[in-house]
Biopython code that builds the backbone (N, CA, C, O; Angstrom):
import numpy as np
from Bio.PDB.StructureBuilder import StructureBuilder

atoms = [
    (1, "MET", "N", (0.836, -1.183, 0.000)),
    (1, "MET", "CA", (0.000, 0.000, 0.000)),
    (1, "MET", "C", (0.883, 1.248, 0.000)),
    (1, "MET", "O", (1.876, 1.329, 0.722)),
    (2, "LYS", "N", (0.496, 2.212, -0.824)),
    (2, "LYS", "CA", (1.277, 3.435, -0.984)),
    (2, "LYS", "C", (0.413, 4.647, -0.622)),
    (2, "LYS", "O", (-0.798, 4.548, -0.420)),
    (3, "ARG", "N", (1.095, 5.794, -0.549)),
    (3, "ARG", "CA", (0.446, 7.069, -0.235)),
    (3, "ARG", "C", (0.917, 8.099, -1.251)),
    (3, "ARG", "O", (2.103, 8.171, -1.572)),
    (4, "ALA", "N", (-0.024, 8.896, -1.754)),
    (4, "ALA", "CA", (0.295, 10.005, -2.649)),
    (4, "ALA", "C", (-0.215, 11.294, -2.006)),
    (4, "ALA", "O", (-1.385, 11.396, -1.636)),
    (5, "HIS", "N", (0.676, 12.274, -1.878)),
    (5, "HIS", "CA", (0.305, 13.606, -1.378)),
    (5, "HIS", "C", (0.379, 14.538, -2.578)),
    (5, "HIS", "O", (1.447, 14.723, -3.161)),
    (6, "LEU", "N", (-0.759, 15.126, -2.948)),
    (6, "LEU", "CA", (-0.841, 15.924, -4.163)),
    (6, "LEU", "C", (-1.173, 17.382, -3.867)),
    (6, "LEU", "O", (-1.977, 17.690, -2.988)),
    (7, "LEU", "N", (-0.537, 18.265, -4.618)),
    (7, "LEU", "CA", (-0.874, 19.687, -4.634)),
    (7, "LEU", "C", (-1.188, 20.033, -6.084)),
    (7, "LEU", "O", (-0.323, 19.949, -6.955)),
    (8, "ILE", "N", (-2.440, 20.425, -6.334)),
    (8, "ILE", "CA", (-2.928, 20.647, -7.686)),
    (8, "ILE", "C", (-3.185, 22.132, -7.870)),
    (8, "ILE", "O", (-3.884, 22.745, -7.064)),
    (9, "SER", "N", (-2.626, 22.714, -8.923)),
    (9, "SER", "CA", (-2.817, 24.141, -9.174)),
    (9, "SER", "C", (-3.404, 24.373, -10.554)),
    (9, "SER", "O", (-3.333, 23.518, -11.437)),
    (10, "GLY", "N", (-3.978, 25.539, -10.711)),
    (10, "GLY", "CA", (-4.677, 25.923, -11.931)),
    (10, "GLY", "C", (-6.061, 26.413, -11.545)),
    (10, "GLY", "O", (-6.261, 26.901, -10.433)),
    (11, "ARG", "N", (-7.020, 26.285, -12.459)),
    (11, "ARG", "CA", (-8.408, 26.615, -12.125)),
    (11, "ARG", "C", (-9.034, 25.343, -11.543)),
    (11, "ARG", "O", (-9.639, 24.542, -12.255)),
    (12, "VAL", "N", (-8.866, 25.187, -10.225)),
    (12, "VAL", "CA", (-9.289, 23.949, -9.572)),
    (12, "VAL", "C", (-10.221, 24.200, -8.380)),
    (12, "VAL", "O", (-10.619, 23.252, -7.702)),
    (13, "GLN", "N", (-10.565, 25.439, -8.122)),
    (13, "GLN", "CA", (-11.545, 25.742, -7.085)),
    (13, "GLN", "C", (-12.776, 26.344, -7.741)),
    (13, "GLN", "O", (-12.668, 27.128, -8.684)),
    (14, "GLY", "N", (-13.952, 25.969, -7.233)),
    (14, "GLY", "CA", (-15.207, 26.462, -7.801)),
    (14, "GLY", "C", (-15.613, 25.745, -9.071)),
    (14, "GLY", "O", (-16.468, 26.232, -9.810)),
    (15, "VAL", "N", (-15.005, 24.580, -9.339)),
    (15, "VAL", "CA", (-15.307, 23.822, -10.558)),
    (15, "VAL", "C", (-15.607, 22.354, -10.233)),
    (15, "VAL", "O", (-15.485, 21.485, -11.096)),
    (16, "TYR", "N", (-15.997, 22.086, -8.991)),
    (16, "TYR", "CA", (-16.334, 20.741, -8.515)),
    (16, "TYR", "C", (-15.142, 19.794, -8.496)),
    (16, "TYR", "O", (-15.310, 18.577, -8.582)),
    (17, "TYR", "N", (-13.940, 20.348, -8.386)),
    (17, "TYR", "CA", (-12.751, 19.492, -8.349)),
    (17, "TYR", "C", (-12.760, 18.597, -7.118)),
    (17, "TYR", "O", (-12.525, 17.394, -7.232)),
    (18, "ARG", "N", (-13.028, 19.164, -5.938)),
    (18, "ARG", "CA", (-13.026, 18.351, -4.710)),
    (18, "ARG", "C", (-14.095, 17.272, -4.757)),
    (18, "ARG", "O", (-13.814, 16.111, -4.459)),
    (19, "ALA", "N", (-15.305, 17.636, -5.123)),
    (19, "ALA", "CA", (-16.412, 16.672, -5.138)),
    (19, "ALA", "C", (-16.137, 15.535, -6.119)),
    (19, "ALA", "O", (-16.378, 14.367, -5.813)),
    (20, "THR", "N", (-15.635, 15.885, -7.289)),
    (20, "THR", "CA", (-15.355, 14.851, -8.284)),
    (20, "THR", "C", (-14.174, 13.993, -7.862)),
    (20, "THR", "O", (-14.164, 12.787, -8.109)),
    (21, "THR", "N", (-13.182, 14.602, -7.230)),
    (21, "THR", "CA", (-12.037, 13.846, -6.722)),
    (21, "THR", "C", (-12.498, 12.823, -5.692)),
    (21, "THR", "O", (-12.057, 11.674, -5.712)),
    (22, "GLU", "N", (-13.379, 13.237, -4.798)),
    (22, "GLU", "CA", (-13.903, 12.308, -3.793)),
    (22, "GLU", "C", (-14.644, 11.145, -4.463)),
    (22, "GLU", "O", (-14.483, 9.995, -4.057)),
    (23, "GLN", "N", (-15.447, 11.437, -5.479)),
    (23, "GLN", "CA", (-16.185, 10.383, -6.192)),
    (23, "GLN", "C", (-15.234, 9.410, -6.883)),
    (23, "GLN", "O", (-15.409, 8.195, -6.790)),
    (24, "VAL", "N", (-14.230, 9.943, -7.575)),
    (24, "VAL", "CA", (-13.273, 9.101, -8.295)),
    (24, "VAL", "C", (-12.494, 8.227, -7.315)),
    (24, "VAL", "O", (-12.352, 7.024, -7.534)),
    (25, "ALA", "N", (-11.994, 8.818, -6.249)),
    (25, "ALA", "CA", (-11.215, 8.062, -5.266)),
    (25, "ALA", "C", (-12.062, 6.984, -4.601)),
    (25, "ALA", "O", (-11.595, 5.864, -4.393)),
    (26, "THR", "N", (-13.287, 7.313, -4.274)),
    (26, "THR", "CA", (-14.181, 6.340, -3.642)),
    (26, "THR", "C", (-14.463, 5.177, -4.579)),
    (26, "THR", "O", (-14.443, 4.022, -4.154)),
    (27, "ARG", "N", (-14.724, 5.464, -5.848)),
    (27, "ARG", "CA", (-14.951, 4.391, -6.831)),
    (27, "ARG", "C", (-13.738, 3.484, -6.958)),
    (27, "ARG", "O", (-13.879, 2.282, -7.184)),
    (28, "MET", "N", (-12.542, 4.056, -6.814)),
    (28, "MET", "CA", (-11.308, 3.268, -6.920)),
    (28, "MET", "C", (-10.991, 2.512, -5.626)),
    (28, "MET", "O", (-10.096, 1.667, -5.603)),
    (29, "GLY", "N", (-11.724, 2.816, -4.553)),
    (29, "GLY", "CA", (-11.467, 2.173, -3.275)),
    (29, "GLY", "C", (-10.302, 2.779, -2.513)),
    (29, "GLY", "O", (-9.736, 2.133, -1.631)),
    (30, "LEU", "N", (-9.936, 4.018, -2.843)),
    (30, "LEU", "CA", (-8.839, 4.693, -2.161)),
    (30, "LEU", "C", (-9.349, 5.349, -0.882)),
    (30, "LEU", "O", (-10.548, 5.576, -0.718)),
    (31, "ARG", "N", (-8.428, 5.644, 0.008)),
    (31, "ARG", "CA", (-8.765, 6.304, 1.273)),
    (31, "ARG", "C", (-7.916, 7.555, 1.417)),
    (31, "ARG", "O", (-6.787, 7.612, 0.931)),
    (32, "GLY", "N", (-8.474, 8.568, 2.095)),
    (32, "GLY", "CA", (-7.742, 9.809, 2.297)),
    (32, "GLY", "C", (-8.677, 10.994, 2.318)),
    (32, "GLY", "O", (-9.805, 10.897, 2.800)),
    (33, "TRP", "N", (-8.202, 12.129, 1.789)),
    (33, "TRP", "CA", (-9.010, 13.343, 1.798)),
    (33, "TRP", "C", (-8.556, 14.316, 0.721)),
    (33, "TRP", "O", (-7.476, 14.188, 0.145)),
    (34, "VAL", "N", (-9.428, 15.298, 0.470)),
    (34, "VAL", "CA", (-9.143, 16.387, -0.466)),
    (34, "VAL", "C", (-9.677, 17.672, 0.151)),
    (34, "VAL", "O", (-10.707, 17.658, 0.826)),
    (35, "ARG", "N", (-8.970, 18.801, -0.083)),
    (35, "ARG", "CA", (-9.422, 20.087, 0.447)),
    (35, "ARG", "C", (-8.885, 21.228, -0.410)),
    (35, "ARG", "O", (-7.887, 21.085, -1.117)),
    (36, "ASN", "N", (-9.576, 22.365, -0.328)),
    (36, "ASN", "CA", (-9.100, 23.597, -0.948)),
    (36, "ASN", "C", (-8.067, 24.242, -0.034)),
    (36, "ASN", "O", (-8.163, 24.141, 1.189)),
    (37, "LEU", "N", (-7.085, 24.900, -0.625)),
    (37, "LEU", "CA", (-6.103, 25.672, 0.124)),
    (37, "LEU", "C", (-6.375, 27.165, -0.098)),
    (37, "LEU", "O", (-6.911, 27.545, -1.139)),
    (38, "PRO", "N", (-6.016, 28.001, 0.856)),
    (38, "PRO", "CA", (-6.267, 29.444, 0.728)),
    (38, "PRO", "C", (-5.591, 30.075, -0.494)),
    (38, "PRO", "O", (-6.051, 31.106, -0.984)),
    (39, "ASP", "N", (-4.510, 29.471, -0.990)),
    (39, "ASP", "CA", (-3.792, 30.053, -2.132)),
    (39, "ASP", "C", (-4.376, 29.654, -3.491)),
    (39, "ASP", "O", (-3.796, 29.982, -4.526)),
    (40, "GLY", "N", (-5.521, 28.950, -3.502)),
    (40, "GLY", "CA", (-6.184, 28.598, -4.756)),
    (40, "GLY", "C", (-5.887, 27.190, -5.238)),
    (40, "GLY", "O", (-6.499, 26.723, -6.199)),
    (41, "ARG", "N", (-4.960, 26.508, -4.588)),
    (41, "ARG", "CA", (-4.664, 25.129, -4.974)),
    (41, "ARG", "C", (-5.605, 24.172, -4.255)),
    (41, "ARG", "O", (-6.330, 24.553, -3.336)),
    (42, "VAL", "N", (-5.574, 22.915, -4.699)),
    (42, "VAL", "CA", (-6.270, 21.824, -4.034)),
    (42, "VAL", "C", (-5.202, 20.858, -3.537)),
    (42, "VAL", "O", (-4.237, 20.560, -4.241)),
    (43, "GLU", "N", (-5.392, 20.372, -2.307)),
    (43, "GLU", "CA", (-4.477, 19.398, -1.719)),
    (43, "GLU", "C", (-5.233, 18.092, -1.511)),
    (43, "GLU", "O", (-6.399, 18.100, -1.118)),
    (44, "ALA", "N", (-4.571, 16.974, -1.774)),
    (44, "ALA", "CA", (-5.189, 15.670, -1.547)),
    (44, "ALA", "C", (-4.145, 14.698, -1.022)),
    (44, "ALA", "O", (-2.970, 14.762, -1.381)),
    (45, "ILE", "N", (-4.598, 13.807, -0.174)),
    (45, "ILE", "CA", (-3.798, 12.663, 0.257)),
    (45, "ILE", "C", (-4.634, 11.429, -0.037)),
    (45, "ILE", "O", (-5.794, 11.343, 0.366)),
    (46, "ALA", "N", (-4.042, 10.484, -0.735)),
    (46, "ALA", "CA", (-4.743, 9.247, -1.074)),
    (46, "ALA", "C", (-3.848, 8.063, -0.758)),
    (46, "ALA", "O", (-2.636, 8.106, -0.970)),
    (47, "GLU", "N", (-4.466, 7.004, -0.248)),
    (47, "GLU", "CA", (-3.745, 5.775, 0.052)),
    (47, "GLU", "C", (-4.452, 4.597, -0.595)),
    (47, "GLU", "O", (-5.679, 4.556, -0.683)),
    (48, "GLY", "N", (-3.648, 3.640, -1.046)),
    (48, "GLY", "CA", (-4.198, 2.445, -1.664)),
    (48, "GLY", "C", (-3.124, 1.717, -2.442)),
    (48, "GLY", "O", (-1.944, 2.048, -2.329)),
    (49, "PRO", "N", (-3.519, 0.719, -3.239)),
    (49, "PRO", "CA", (-2.562, -0.011, -4.063)),
    (49, "PRO", "C", (-1.882, 0.919, -5.079)),
    (49, "PRO", "O", (-2.515, 1.826, -5.619)),
    (50, "ALA", "N", (-0.613, 0.686, -5.328)),
    (50, "ALA", "CA", (0.183, 1.571, -6.192)),
    (50, "ALA", "C", (-0.438, 1.751, -7.571)),
    (50, "ALA", "O", (-0.451, 2.867, -8.090)),
    (51, "ASP", "N", (-0.953, 0.688, -8.178)),
    (51, "ASP", "CA", (-1.512, 0.807, -9.528)),
    (51, "ASP", "C", (-2.743, 1.705, -9.550)),
    (51, "ASP", "O", (-2.925, 2.484, -10.486)),
    (52, "LEU", "N", (-3.585, 1.604, -8.530)),
    (52, "LEU", "CA", (-4.764, 2.473, -8.467)),
    (52, "LEU", "C", (-4.372, 3.911, -8.175)),
    (52, "LEU", "O", (-4.968, 4.839, -8.722)),
    (53, "LEU", "N", (-3.373, 4.106, -7.316)),
    (53, "LEU", "CA", (-2.905, 5.461, -7.036)),
    (53, "LEU", "C", (-2.334, 6.122, -8.284)),
    (53, "LEU", "O", (-2.540, 7.317, -8.499)),
    (54, "GLU", "N", (-1.624, 5.363, -9.106)),
    (54, "GLU", "CA", (-1.088, 5.926, -10.347)),
    (54, "GLU", "C", (-2.215, 6.369, -11.266)),
    (54, "GLU", "O", (-2.115, 7.420, -11.898)),
    (55, "ARG", "N", (-3.291, 5.583, -11.352)),
    (55, "ARG", "CA", (-4.455, 5.979, -12.159)),
    (55, "ARG", "C", (-5.122, 7.223, -11.573)),
    (55, "ARG", "O", (-5.550, 8.109, -12.312)),
    (56, "PHE", "N", (-5.208, 7.287, -10.236)),
    (56, "PHE", "CA", (-5.803, 8.439, -9.568)),
    (56, "PHE", "C", (-4.992, 9.707, -9.838)),
    (56, "PHE", "O", (-5.559, 10.753, -10.154)),
    (57, "VAL", "N", (-3.679, 9.614, -9.714)),
    (57, "VAL", "CA", (-2.811, 10.765, -9.977)),
    (57, "VAL", "C", (-2.956, 11.214, -11.426)),
    (57, "VAL", "O", (-2.987, 12.413, -11.704)),
    (58, "ALA", "N", (-3.044, 10.264, -12.345)),
    (58, "ALA", "CA", (-3.251, 10.607, -13.762)),
    (58, "ALA", "C", (-4.574, 11.362, -13.926)),
    (58, "ALA", "O", (-4.638, 12.347, -14.662)),
    (59, "TRP", "N", (-5.630, 10.903, -13.243)),
    (59, "TRP", "CA", (-6.911, 11.603, -13.315)),
    (59, "TRP", "C", (-6.770, 13.019, -12.762)),
    (59, "TRP", "O", (-7.344, 13.954, -13.321)),
    (60, "CYS", "N", (-6.023, 13.195, -11.680)),
    (60, "CYS", "CA", (-5.854, 14.519, -11.067)),
    (60, "CYS", "C", (-5.225, 15.513, -12.028)),
    (60, "CYS", "O", (-5.445, 16.717, -11.895)),
    (61, "HIS", "N", (-4.451, 15.039, -12.989)),
    (61, "HIS", "CA", (-3.875, 15.927, -14.004)),
    (61, "HIS", "C", (-4.951, 16.475, -14.948)),
    (61, "HIS", "O", (-4.756, 17.517, -15.575)),
    (62, "GLU", "N", (-6.073, 15.781, -15.046)),
    (62, "GLU", "CA", (-7.174, 16.214, -15.909)),
    (62, "GLU", "C", (-8.259, 16.905, -15.092)),
    (62, "GLU", "O", (-8.674, 18.016, -15.423)),
    (63, "GLY", "N", (-8.721, 16.248, -14.021)),
    (63, "GLY", "CA", (-9.791, 16.791, -13.195)),
    (63, "GLY", "C", (-11.129, 16.757, -13.902)),
    (63, "GLY", "O", (-11.245, 16.171, -14.978)),
    (64, "PRO", "N", (-12.141, 17.375, -13.316)),
    (64, "PRO", "CA", (-13.461, 17.428, -13.928)),
    (64, "PRO", "C", (-13.452, 18.351, -15.148)),
    (64, "PRO", "O", (-12.512, 19.123, -15.336)),
    (65, "PRO", "N", (-14.491, 18.273, -15.972)),
    (65, "PRO", "CA", (-14.515, 19.044, -17.222)),
    (65, "PRO", "C", (-14.284, 20.548, -17.082)),
    (65, "PRO", "O", (-13.633, 21.140, -17.943)),
    (66, "ALA", "N", (-14.793, 21.181, -16.031)),
    (66, "ALA", "CA", (-14.666, 22.639, -15.890)),
    (66, "ALA", "C", (-13.292, 23.074, -15.367)),
    (66, "ALA", "O", (-12.970, 24.262, -15.392)),
    (67, "ALA", "N", (-12.492, 22.132, -14.901)),
    (67, "ALA", "CA", (-11.174, 22.468, -14.346)),
    (67, "ALA", "C", (-10.155, 22.710, -15.461)),
    (67, "ALA", "O", (-10.298, 22.222, -16.582)),
    (68, "CYS", "N", (-9.130, 23.475, -15.113)),
    (68, "CYS", "CA", (-7.987, 23.674, -16.000)),
    (68, "CYS", "C", (-6.733, 23.478, -15.137)),
    (68, "CYS", "O", (-6.213, 24.421, -14.540)),
    (69, "VAL", "N", (-6.270, 22.230, -15.091)),
    (69, "VAL", "CA", (-5.133, 21.880, -14.236)),
    (69, "VAL", "C", (-3.847, 22.331, -14.904)),
    (69, "VAL", "O", (-3.578, 21.976, -16.052)),
    (70, "GLU", "N", (-3.056, 23.108, -14.188)),
    (70, "GLU", "CA", (-1.778, 23.585, -14.710)),
    (70, "GLU", "C", (-0.610, 22.752, -14.210)),
    (70, "GLU", "O", (0.365, 22.540, -14.931)),
    (71, "GLN", "N", (-0.712, 22.272, -12.952)),
    (71, "GLN", "CA", (0.417, 21.534, -12.376)),
    (71, "GLN", "C", (-0.077, 20.619, -11.266)),
    (71, "GLN", "O", (-0.979, 20.969, -10.506)),
    (72, "VAL", "N", (0.531, 19.440, -11.188)),
    (72, "VAL", "CA", (0.281, 18.511, -10.090)),
    (72, "VAL", "C", (1.629, 18.112, -9.515)),
    (72, "VAL", "O", (2.447, 17.496, -10.199)),
    (73, "ASP", "N", (1.859, 18.465, -8.257)),
    (73, "ASP", "CA", (3.063, 18.033, -7.547)),
    (73, "ASP", "C", (2.667, 16.849, -6.683)),
    (73, "ASP", "O", (1.739, 16.940, -5.880)),
    (74, "CYS", "N", (3.369, 15.742, -6.848)),
    (74, "CYS", "CA", (3.023, 14.520, -6.132)),
    (74, "CYS", "C", (4.241, 14.003, -5.376)),
    (74, "CYS", "O", (5.328, 13.863, -5.937)),
    (75, "THR", "N", (4.036, 13.724, -4.099)),
    (75, "THR", "CA", (5.056, 13.120, -3.263)),
    (75, "THR", "C", (4.570, 11.733, -2.859)),
    (75, "THR", "O", (3.458, 11.584, -2.352)),
    (76, "TRP", "N", (5.399, 10.725, -3.082)),
    (76, "TRP", "CA", (5.028, 9.342, -2.792)),
    (76, "TRP", "C", (5.616, 8.887, -1.468)),
    (76, "TRP", "O", (6.693, 9.330, -1.067)),
    (77, "GLY", "N", (4.901, 7.999, -0.795)),
    (77, "GLY", "CA", (5.379, 7.417, 0.453)),
    (77, "GLY", "C", (4.634, 6.130, 0.747)),
    (77, "GLY", "O", (3.875, 5.634, -0.086)),
    (78, "ASP", "N", (4.852, 5.605, 1.913)),
    (78, "ASP", "CA", (4.153, 4.406, 2.358)),
    (78, "ASP", "C", (2.850, 4.802, 3.033)),
    (78, "ASP", "O", (2.779, 5.831, 3.706)),
    (79, "ALA", "N", (1.826, 3.987, 2.853)),
    (79, "ALA", "CA", (0.522, 4.257, 3.463)),
    (79, "ALA", "C", (0.626, 4.202, 4.980)),
    (79, "ALA", "O", (1.366, 3.390, 5.536)),
    (80, "SER", "N", (-0.118, 5.068, 5.636)),
    (80, "SER", "CA", (-0.154, 5.082, 7.095)),
    (80, "SER", "C", (-1.287, 4.219, 7.639)),
    (80, "SER", "O", (-1.234, 3.758, 8.779)),
    (81, "GLY", "N", (-2.310, 4.005, 6.818)),
    (81, "GLY", "CA", (-3.466, 3.228, 7.256)),
    (81, "GLY", "C", (-4.392, 3.991, 8.188)),
    (81, "GLY", "O", (-5.249, 3.387, 8.833)),
    (82, "GLU", "N", (-4.235, 5.302, 8.271)),
    (82, "GLU", "CA", (-5.015, 6.100, 9.221)),
    (82, "GLU", "C", (-6.417, 6.449, 8.735)),
    (82, "GLU", "O", (-7.233, 6.920, 9.527)),
    (83, "PHE", "N", (-6.722, 6.233, 7.466)),
    (83, "PHE", "CA", (-8.010, 6.662, 6.910)),
    (83, "PHE", "C", (-8.959, 5.472, 6.732)),
    (83, "PHE", "O", (-8.541, 4.367, 6.387)),
    (84, "CYS", "N", (-10.253, 5.733, 6.978)),
    (84, "CYS", "CA", (-11.274, 4.700, 6.807)),
    (84, "CYS", "C", (-12.006, 4.833, 5.474)),
    (84, "CYS", "O", (-12.584, 3.863, 4.984)),
    (85, "ALA", "N", (-11.983, 6.016, 4.890)),
    (85, "ALA", "CA", (-12.694, 6.301, 3.643)),
    (85, "ALA", "C", (-12.016, 7.489, 2.984)),
    (85, "ALA", "O", (-10.990, 7.966, 3.470)),
    (86, "PHE", "N", (-12.578, 7.974, 1.882)),
    (86, "PHE", "CA", (-12.070, 9.177, 1.233)),
    (86, "PHE", "C", (-13.114, 10.270, 1.447)),
    (86, "PHE", "O", (-14.298, 10.059, 1.187)),
    (87, "GLU", "N", (-12.674, 11.443, 1.924)),
    (87, "GLU", "CA", (-13.608, 12.516, 2.269)),
    (87, "GLU", "C", (-13.121, 13.870, 1.802)),
    (87, "GLU", "O", (-11.937, 14.066, 1.528)),
    (88, "THR", "N", (-14.054, 14.796, 1.718)),
    (88, "THR", "CA", (-13.740, 16.195, 1.461)),
    (88, "THR", "C", (-13.605, 16.892, 2.798)),
    (88, "THR", "O", (-14.487, 16.796, 3.652)),
    (89, "ARG", "N", (-12.493, 17.598, 2.979)),
    (89, "ARG", "CA", (-12.283, 18.363, 4.205)),
    (89, "ARG", "C", (-12.468, 19.843, 3.913)),
    (89, "ARG", "O", (-12.245, 20.309, 2.796)),
    (90, "HIS", "N", (-12.881, 20.569, 4.943)),
    (90, "HIS", "CA", (-13.123, 22.011, 4.790)),
    (90, "HIS", "C", (-12.235, 22.788, 5.724)),
    (90, "HIS", "O", (-12.289, 24.018, 5.746)),
]
sb = StructureBuilder()
sb.init_structure("model")
sb.init_model(0)
sb.init_chain("A")
sb.init_seg("    ")
for serial, (resi, resn, name, xyz) in enumerate(atoms, 1):
    if name == "N":
        sb.init_residue(resn, " ", resi, " ")
    sb.init_atom(name, np.array(xyz, "f"), 0.0, 1.0, " ", f" {name:<3s}", serial, name[0])
structure = sb.get_structure()
């Protein structure tokens, strides 16, 4: 099990990025969270099997239709196992 910590920049707030990210991660069976940052970026932490995380990170580069993703910074690590589901944080 792996962990991906993502910082997504571009037009990613006010375009259902968080809600769609939660739906995609939940469908994939990933655990973690997503939230907006005050500087306009979106931050996410996801844990799960490496192959599913790679697909999730690839999706984060696209996002929902209204988003315009400019950059995704991803840091990889080992899963902590601290999450029970994937949620949107405020």
